[in-house]
C-alpha positions as CSV (number, residue, x, y, z in Angstrom):
1,M,-28.8,-2.0,22.8
2,A,-31.0,-0.3,20.9
3,W,-29.7,-0.5,17.0
4,Y,-28.7,3.6,17.1
5,E,-26.3,2.6,19.6
6,F,-25.3,-0.6,17.9
7,E,-24.7,1.4,15.2
8,Q,-22.9,3.8,16.6
9,H,-20.5,1.6,18.4
10,R,-19.9,-0.7,15.2
11,E,-18.8,2.7,13.9
12,L,-16.9,4.0,16.4
13,T,-15.0,0.3,16.0
14,M,-14.1,0.7,12.4
15,V,-12.9,4.3,13.0
16,E,-11.0,2.7,16.0
17,R,-9.5,0.2,13.8
18,A,-8.8,2.2,10.7
19,A,-6.5,4.4,13.2
20,Q,-4.5,1.4,14.5
21,V,-3.9,0.2,10.8
22,R,-3.4,3.8,8.9
23,P,0.8,4.6,10.2
24,H,0.9,0.8,8.7
25,L,-0.2,2.1,5.7
26,D,1.5,5.5,5.7
27,R,4.9,3.9,5.7
28,I,4.2,2.1,2.2
29,Q,5.2,3.6,-1.0
30,W,1.6,3.2,-2.7
31,S,1.8,3.5,-6.8
32,D,-0.4,6.0,-8.5
33,N,-2.2,3.0,-10.3
34,R,-2.9,1.4,-6.1
35,R,-3.7,5.0,-4.7
36,E,-6.4,5.9,-7.4
37,E,-8.0,2.3,-7.2
38,A,-8.4,2.4,-3.7
39,N,-9.6,6.2,-4.3
40,D,-12.1,4.8,-6.7
41,S,-13.3,2.2,-4.1
42,H,-13.9,5.1,-1.8
43,A,-16.4,6.4,-4.2
44,R,-18.2,2.9,-4.7
45,I,-18.1,2.3,-0.6
46,D,-19.6,5.8,-0.2
47,S,-22.2,5.9,-3.2
48,A,-23.4,2.6,-2.3
49,L,-24.3,4.3,1.6
50,V,-25.9,7.2,0.0
51,A,-28.1,5.1,-2.0
52,G,-29.2,2.5,1.2
53,D,-28.0,0.0,-0.7
54,V,-26.6,-1.9,2.3
55,E,-25.1,-5.3,0.4
56,Q,-23.6,-3.3,-1.9
57,A,-21.7,-1.3,0.7
58,Q,-20.8,-4.4,2.3
59,S,-19.9,-6.1,-1.0
60,D,-17.6,-3.1,-1.7
61,M,-16.1,-2.9,1.5
62,R,-15.4,-6.3,1.4
63,G,-13.7,-6.4,-1.7
64,H,-11.3,-2.9,-0.6
65,I,-10.6,-4.4,2.9
66,R,-9.4,-7.8,1.2
67,T,-7.5,-5.5,-1.8
68,A,-5.6,-3.6,1.0
69,C,-5.1,-6.2,3.3
70,N,-3.1,-7.9,0.1
71,S,-1.6,-4.6,-0.9
72,L,0.2,-4.2,2.6
73,L,1.1,-7.9,3.2
74,N,2.9,-7.8,0.0
75,E,4.5,-4.8,0.9
76,M,5.9,-6.2,4.2
77,R,7.3,-8.6,2.6
78,Q,10.0,-6.8,0.9
79,P,11.6,-5.2,3.6
80,S,13.3,-2.2,1.2
81,A,9.4,-1.1,1.1
82,M,8.4,-0.9,4.2
83,N,11.8,1.3,5.7
84,G,11.9,3.3,2.9
85,N,15.4,2.0,1.3
86,G,13.2,0.8,-2.0
């Protein structure tokens, strides 16, 4: 598989995975602060990608995913947040 094909496959896989997670994230009532943090994180990832700084983009993406996973797990531990009764 050529590098370009690998990159296309990797990007598609990331999009597919994001699509699988999105419905779960949409069920959570995110605080304004958490939403702002996520937007800032997205901007940092985008800036690093545009600049071609692979190491920074990877680091920012890892941090973003770690924070999102921790937030999701914390919310899942609170049943009222997941079913809208919070």
